[in-house]
NUTI-800753 format. One line per field, with one value per residue: x, y, z of N, C-alpha, C in turn. Coordinates in steps of 0.1 Angstrom, whole numbers, m for minus. Each point is the difference from the previous one (the first is absolute). Layout:
N
n.x <- (X | ...) $
n.y <- (Y | ...) $
n.z <- (Z | ...) $
ca.x <- (X | ...) $
ca.y <- (Y | ...) $
ca.z <- (Z | ...) $
c.x <- (X | ...) $
c.y <- (Y | ...) $
c.z <- (Z | ...) $
//
This chain:
178
n.x <- (2217 | m10 | 9 | m8 | 12 | 3 | m11 | m9 | m4 | m5 | 11 | m13 | 1 | m11 | 6 | 11 | m6 | m6 | 12 | 6 | m10 | 2 | 13 | m2 | m10 | 7 | 10 | 0 | m13 | m12 | 0 | m9 | 10 | 0 | m4 | m7 | 6 | m7 | m5 | 8 | m10 | m4 | 10 | 6 | 8 | m10 | m8 | 11 | 4 | m12 | 0 | 12 | m4 | m11 | 7 | 8 | m10 | m5 | 12 | 0 | m13 | 4 | 12 | m7 | m9 | 9 | 6 | m11 | m4 | 12 | 0 | m12 | 5 | 11 | m7 | m9 | m8 | m8 | m1 | m12 | m1 | m1 | m11 | 4 | m13 | 2 | m1 | m11 | 5 | m8 | 11 | 9 | m10 | m3 | 13 | 1 | m11 | 5 | 11 | m10 | 1 | m10 | 7 | 0 | 6 | m8 | m9 | 3 | m13 | m4 | m12 | m1 | m8 | 5 | 11 | m2 | 9 | 6 | m1 | 9 | m7 | 11 | m9 | 5 | 8 | m2 | m8 | m8 | m5 | 2 | m10 | 8 | m12 | 9 | m9 | m2 | 5 | 1 | m11 | 6 | 2 | 10 | m5 | 11 | m1 | m13 | 3 | 11 | m8 | m10 | 7 | 8 | m10 | 1 | 7 | m11 | m4 | 6 | m6 | 3 | 12 | 0 | m5 | 9 | 10 | m6 | m1 | 12 | 5 | m7 | 4 | 13 | m1 | m6 | 10 | 10 | m7 | m1) $
n.y <- (862 | 0 | m4 | m11 | m5 | 12 | m3 | 8 | m9 | 11 | 3 | m3 | m5 | m8 | m3 | m2 | m7 | m6 | m1 | m4 | m8 | m3 | 0 | m6 | m8 | m1 | m2 | m10 | 4 | 5 | m12 | 8 | 8 | 2 | 13 | 3 | m12 | 1 | m11 | m3 | m8 | 11 | 5 | 2 | 8 | 5 | 3 | 2 | 6 | 5 | 3 | 4 | 6 | 4 | 3 | 6 | 5 | 3 | 4 | 5 | 5 | 4 | 4 | 5 | 5 | 4 | 5 | 5 | 4 | 4 | 6 | 4 | 4 | 4 | 5 | 3 | m10 | 10 | m3 | m3 | 12 | m6 | 3 | 6 | 1 | 3 | m8 | m6 | m10 | m4 | m7 | 10 | 7 | m10 | m1 | 13 | 2 | m10 | 7 | 9 | 0 | m7 | m3 | 10 | m7 | 8 | m7 | m4 | m1 | 5 | m3 | 12 | m2 | m8 | 6 | 1 | m9 | 10 | 1 | 10 | 0 | 3 | 3 | m9 | 9 | 2 | 10 | m9 | 1 | m13 | m2 | m10 | m4 | m3 | 4 | m12 | 8 | 7 | m8 | m2 | 12 | m1 | 2 | m5 | m9 | m1 | 1 | m8 | m7 | 2 | m1 | m10 | m6 | m9 | m10 | m3 | m11 | m10 | m8 | 9 | 1 | m13 | m1 | 9 | m5 | m12 | 5 | 5 | m11 | m6 | 9 | 0 | m13 | m1 | 9 | m7 | m10 | 10) $
n.z <- (m1033 | 9 | 8 | m3 | 1 | m4 | m7 | 7 | 8 | 6 | m6 | m3 | m13 | 4 | 11 | m6 | m10 | 10 | 6 | m11 | m2 | 13 | m2 | m12 | 5 | 11 | m8 | 9 | m2 | 1 | 5 | 7 | m4 | 13 | m3 | 10 | 0 | 11 | m6 | 11 | 3 | m6 | 6 | m12 | 6 | 8 | m10 | m7 | 11 | 2 | m13 | 1 | 12 | m6 | m11 | 9 | 6 | m12 | m3 | 13 | m1 | m12 | 5 | 11 | m8 | m9 | 10 | 5 | m13 | m2 | 12 | m3 | m12 | 6 | 10 | m9 | 4 | m3 | 13 | 0 | 6 | 12 | 7 | 12 | 2 | m12 | m11 | 1 | m6 | m9 | m5 | 2 | m4 | m9 | m3 | 1 | m7 | m8 | 3 | m1 | 13 | 3 | 11 | 10 | 9 | 5 | 6 | 13 | 5 | 12 | m5 | 2 | m11 | m9 | 3 | m14 | m4 | m6 | m14 | m1 | m12 | m6 | m9 | m8 | m3 | 13 | 4 | m5 | 12 | 2 | 8 | 1 | 5 | 9 | 9 | m4 | m9 | 11 | 1 | m12 | 2 | 8 | 12 | 5 | m9 | 3 | 13 | m1 | m8 | 8 | 12 | m4 | m7 | 10 | m6 | m7 | 7 | m7 | 8 | 10 | m6 | m3 | 13 | 4 | m7 | 4 | 12 | m1 | m6 | 9 | 9 | m5 | m2 | 12 | 3 | m7 | 6 | 10) $
ca.x <- (m10 | 3 | 1 | m12 | 4 | 2 | m13 | m7 | m10 | m13 | 1 | m3 | m3 | m13 | 0 | 8 | m8 | m10 | 5 | 3 | m13 | m5 | 7 | m4 | m14 | m1 | 10 | 8 | m8 | m11 | m2 | m14 | m3 | m4 | 9 | 7 | m4 | 7 | 1 | 14 | m1 | m3 | 12 | 6 | 12 | m5 | m9 | 8 | 6 | m10 | m3 | 11 | m1 | m11 | 5 | 9 | m8 | m7 | 11 | 3 | m11 | 0 | 11 | m4 | m10 | 7 | 8 | m10 | m5 | 11 | 2 | m12 | 1 | 11 | m3 | m13 | 0 | m9 | m12 | m11 | 1 | m13 | 2 | 8 | m8 | 0 | m12 | m1 | m7 | m12 | 3 | 6 | m11 | m6 | 10 | 1 | m13 | m1 | 9 | m4 | m10 | m13 | m1 | 12 | m5 | 4 | 1 | m8 | m3 | m12 | m11 | m4 | m14 | m4 | 11 | 5 | 12 | m2 | 12 | m3 | 6 | 0 | m2 | 11 | m3 | m12 | 1 | m10 | 4 | m10 | 2 | m4 | m2 | 7 | m8 | 7 | 11 | 11 | m1 | 11 | 12 | m2 | m4 | 12 | 4 | m10 | 3 | 12 | m3 | m8 | 7 | 14 | 2 | 7 | m5 | m9 | 3 | m4 | m14 | m8 | 2 | m8 | m14 | m2 | 0 | m12 | m10 | 2 | m2 | m14 | m6 | 4 | m7 | m13 | 0 | 1 | m11 | m11) $
ca.y <- (m9 | m3 | m14 | m3 | m5 | 11 | 6 | m6 | m10 | 5 | 7 | m8 | 9 | 6 | 11 | 11 | 7 | 7 | 12 | 10 | 5 | 8 | 12 | 7 | 5 | 9 | 11 | 0 | 7 | m8 | m12 | m1 | 11 | 13 | 10 | 5 | m10 | 2 | m13 | m5 | m14 | 0 | 4 | m12 | m7 | m7 | m10 | m11 | m7 | m9 | m10 | m9 | m7 | m10 | m10 | m9 | m9 | m10 | m10 | m8 | m9 | m9 | m10 | m9 | m9 | m10 | m9 | m9 | m9 | m9 | m9 | m9 | m9 | m9 | m8 | m7 | m13 | m1 | m7 | 8 | 1 | 0 | 7 | m8 | m11 | m10 | m4 | m14 | m4 | m7 | m13 | 1 | 4 | m12 | m8 | 7 | m2 | m14 | m3 | 8 | m6 | 6 | 9 | 1 | 0 | 13 | m2 | m10 | 5 | m6 | 10 | 5 | m2 | m14 | m7 | m11 | 5 | 3 | 3 | 11 | m4 | 10 | m6 | 4 | 11 | 7 | 6 | m7 | m8 | m9 | m4 | m14 | m7 | m13 | m10 | m11 | m4 | 1 | m10 | m11 | 5 | 2 | 14 | 8 | 2 | 10 | 13 | 5 | 3 | 12 | 11 | 3 | m4 | m12 | m10 | m11 | m14 | m1 | m4 | 12 | 9 | m6 | 2 | 14 | 2 | m5 | 9 | 13 | m2 | m2 | 13 | 7 | m6 | 5 | 14 | 1 | m6 | 9) $
ca.z <- (6 | 14 | 4 | 8 | 13 | 9 | 3 | 12 | m3 | m3 | m13 | m12 | m11 | 1 | 11 | m5 | m10 | 7 | 7 | m11 | m5 | 11 | 0 | m12 | 2 | 11 | m1 | 12 | 10 | 5 | m9 | m3 | m10 | 6 | m3 | 12 | 10 | 13 | 7 | m3 | m5 | m14 | m8 | m7 | 8 | 11 | m6 | m5 | 11 | 6 | m10 | 0 | 12 | m2 | m9 | 8 | 9 | m9 | m4 | 11 | 2 | m12 | 2 | 11 | m5 | m8 | 9 | 7 | m9 | m3 | 12 | 1 | m10 | 3 | 12 | 0 | m6 | m11 | 5 | 5 | 15 | 7 | 13 | 9 | 5 | m11 | m5 | m3 | m12 | 3 | 6 | 13 | 9 | 4 | 8 | 13 | 7 | 3 | 11 | 12 | 9 | 0 | 12 | 9 | 14 | 7 | 15 | 7 | 13 | 6 | 0 | 14 | 2 | 1 | 6 | m8 | m8 | m14 | m8 | m10 | m12 | m11 | m13 | m10 | m10 | 5 | 13 | 7 | 11 | 5 | 14 | m1 | 13 | m1 | 7 | 6 | m8 | 8 | 11 | m1 | 7 | 14 | 4 | 0 | m14 | m6 | 6 | m6 | m14 | 0 | 6 | m4 | m14 | m1 | m9 | 5 | m5 | m14 | m1 | 2 | m11 | m11 | 3 | m2 | m15 | m6 | 4 | m7 | m14 | m2 | 1 | m11 | m11 | 1 | m3 | m14 | m8 | 1) $
c.x <- (4 | 0 | m11 | 4 | 2 | m13 | m6 | m10 | m13 | 0 | m1 | m2 | m13 | m1 | 8 | m8 | m12 | 5 | 3 | m13 | m7 | 7 | m3 | m13 | 0 | 10 | 9 | m7 | m11 | m4 | m15 | m4 | m5 | 10 | 9 | m4 | 9 | 1 | 13 | 0 | m3 | 12 | 8 | 11 | m5 | m9 | 8 | 7 | m10 | m4 | 11 | 0 | m11 | 5 | 10 | m8 | m7 | 10 | 3 | m11 | m1 | 10 | m3 | m11 | 6 | 8 | m9 | m5 | 11 | 2 | m11 | 1 | 11 | m3 | m13 | 2 | m9 | m13 | m10 | 2 | m14 | 2 | 7 | m8 | m1 | m14 | 0 | m6 | m12 | 3 | 6 | m11 | m7 | 8 | 0 | m13 | m2 | 8 | m4 | m10 | m14 | m2 | 13 | m6 | 6 | 3 | m10 | m3 | m13 | m10 | m4 | m15 | m3 | 11 | 5 | 11 | m5 | 13 | m4 | 8 | m2 | m1 | 11 | m5 | m13 | 3 | m10 | 6 | m11 | 4 | m6 | 0 | 6 | m8 | 8 | 13 | 13 | 0 | 11 | 12 | m3 | m4 | 13 | 5 | m9 | 3 | 12 | m1 | m7 | 7 | 13 | 3 | 8 | m7 | m9 | 5 | m5 | m14 | m9 | 2 | m9 | m15 | m3 | 0 | m12 | m12 | 1 | m3 | m15 | m7 | 3 | m8 | m15 | m2 | 0 | m12 | m12 | 3) $
c.y <- (m3 | m15 | m3 | m5 | 12 | 7 | m7 | m11 | 5 | 6 | m10 | 10 | 7 | 12 | 12 | 8 | 8 | 13 | 11 | 6 | 9 | 14 | 9 | 7 | 11 | 12 | 1 | 7 | m10 | m11 | m1 | 12 | 13 | 10 | 5 | m9 | 1 | m13 | m6 | m14 | 0 | 4 | m12 | m7 | m8 | m12 | m12 | m7 | m9 | m12 | m11 | m9 | m11 | m11 | m10 | m9 | m10 | m10 | m10 | m10 | m11 | m11 | m9 | m10 | m11 | m10 | m10 | m10 | m11 | m10 | m10 | m11 | m10 | m10 | m8 | m13 | m2 | m7 | 10 | 0 | 1 | 8 | m9 | m12 | m11 | m2 | m15 | m3 | m9 | m13 | 1 | 5 | m12 | m8 | 6 | m2 | m14 | m4 | 7 | m8 | 7 | 10 | 0 | 1 | 13 | m2 | m9 | 6 | m7 | 12 | 4 | m3 | m15 | m9 | m12 | 6 | 3 | 4 | 12 | m4 | 11 | m7 | 5 | 11 | 7 | 6 | m7 | m9 | m9 | m3 | m14 | m6 | m14 | m10 | m11 | m4 | 0 | m10 | m10 | 5 | 2 | 15 | 9 | 3 | 10 | 14 | 6 | 4 | 13 | 12 | 4 | m4 | m12 | m9 | m10 | m13 | m1 | m4 | 12 | 10 | m4 | 3 | 15 | 3 | m4 | 10 | 13 | m2 | m2 | 14 | 8 | m4 | 5 | 14 | 2 | m5 | 9 | 13) $
c.z <- (14 | 3 | 10 | 14 | 10 | 3 | 12 | m5 | m5 | m14 | m12 | m11 | 0 | 10 | m4 | m10 | 7 | 7 | m11 | m5 | 10 | 0 | m12 | 2 | 11 | m2 | 12 | 12 | 5 | m10 | m4 | m9 | 6 | m3 | 12 | 12 | 13 | 8 | m3 | m6 | m15 | m8 | m4 | 9 | 12 | m5 | m5 | 11 | 7 | m10 | 0 | 13 | m2 | m9 | 7 | 9 | m8 | m4 | 11 | 2 | m11 | 2 | 11 | m5 | m9 | 8 | 7 | m9 | m4 | 12 | 1 | m11 | 2 | 11 | 1 | m6 | m11 | 4 | 6 | 15 | 6 | 13 | 9 | 5 | m11 | m5 | m3 | m14 | 4 | 6 | 14 | 10 | 5 | 9 | 14 | 8 | 5 | 12 | 13 | 8 | m1 | 12 | 7 | 14 | 6 | 15 | 5 | 13 | 5 | 1 | 14 | 3 | 2 | 7 | m8 | m9 | m15 | m6 | m9 | m12 | m11 | m13 | m9 | m10 | 4 | 13 | 10 | 11 | 5 | 15 | 1 | 14 | m1 | 8 | 7 | m7 | 8 | 12 | 0 | 7 | 15 | 3 | 0 | m14 | m7 | 5 | m6 | m14 | m1 | 5 | m6 | m14 | m2 | m9 | 7 | m5 | m15 | m2 | 2 | m11 | m12 | 2 | m2 | m15 | m7 | 3 | m8 | m15 | m3 | 0 | m12 | m13 | 1 | m3 | m15 | m8 | 0 | m6) $
//
């Protein structure tokens, strides 16, 4: 009896039986049963070499797959994974939406046609932009402060900021109501 430790890894009992059965059926010549076969790949010796190479490759793939499965089982937390961007539950969606502002101020400028100040506002969760005419809302700030706010993005005085916020909020509510 042969010691199984000295046999190669590909040599399982089923595979050895298959090789013996193949030799008995072919007689050591063409494995497909042709009488005078001139195709080298059909001859028993070359055919078994290629078959053994395939078995070795299958064994490597199987061991890699088992290793990957074991590694995944060892290192996974057993929790469901989500995409990188994540998913919200129904409650967290409401909390997130509740914390979002209705609008974002994109910019402030003076209209070239009317020579009056306006603000560009982007609505939350939308690509829609509103252009809100500020009219007399900036009159509370000095001319220098208005120019610096429009040209350089400097902060307006608190009273002027509140007036602008009221105007913008009024315009956004009017948009959402229609």
